[in-house]
N, C-alpha and C positions, 0 to 999 in steps of 0.2 A: 478903418481900423490900422493901426500902426502895425508894421511887421515886426516879428520878434529879433530883436539883437541877437548877436553871436556873442556870448560872454563867457569867461571862466567861472567856475564856482565861488571863486573869491568875490570876484564882481557882482555875484548874483548874492551872495551873503550882503555886501555892502550897500545894494538897492534896499533891499530888504529891511536892513537896519534902519535906513531913512524913514521907513513905515512903522517903526516900533518894535520890529522884531529883534530878539536878542539870540546869541549864541549860548545853547546850554551846556553842550558838550560836543566832542569830536570822538569818534570812533573807528579808525581806520579812514577810508576815504570819503567818509560822509560827516558833513556838518549839521548837526540837529538845532533848529531855530525854534524858540516859543515866543509867544506874545501874551502879556497878562490880558487876562478877560476872553482869552480866545482857546477853545479845546482843541484846537488842531496843533500839531507840529508839523514843522517841514523838515524835510531830509535832503539836502542840497549835497549833491556829489562834488567832491573837490577836484574835479576833472579840469583840464586845459580849456575844454570847450562842453559845456552842458548840452545836451541834445535837444532839439526844439522842442519835441513831444513832452520831456520831462519838464523843460522850462514852463511850457503851457499848463501843464498839470500843476506846478507848484504855484504858479500865478493864480489859478482858478481854485486852489485849496485855501490860498491866503485871503482870498476875498477881494483882490483888486482886479481890474479889468487890464487888458494887455496894453492899452494906451496909457494908464496910470502907471503900470510897471515901467514902461518904456521912459515916461518922464523923469521917473526916479533913477533909471540907468543912467540917463544922460546927465545928471546934476553931479 
């Protein structure tokens, strides 16, 4: 299993965008992502560094594995 990369909120949004997630809106410091065909929304904090637990929870909610997300983040 790949270790979680240290990413900013914007970098997390870019990685999820490669998997088909789209920005629906932003309110304050959170970016809301949606994906067609998915009942789940992701709320990504727009911080300089997203906490590891928060990032792991977002990855789990999106249906990706840590390895798949790490590959998307490297692109």
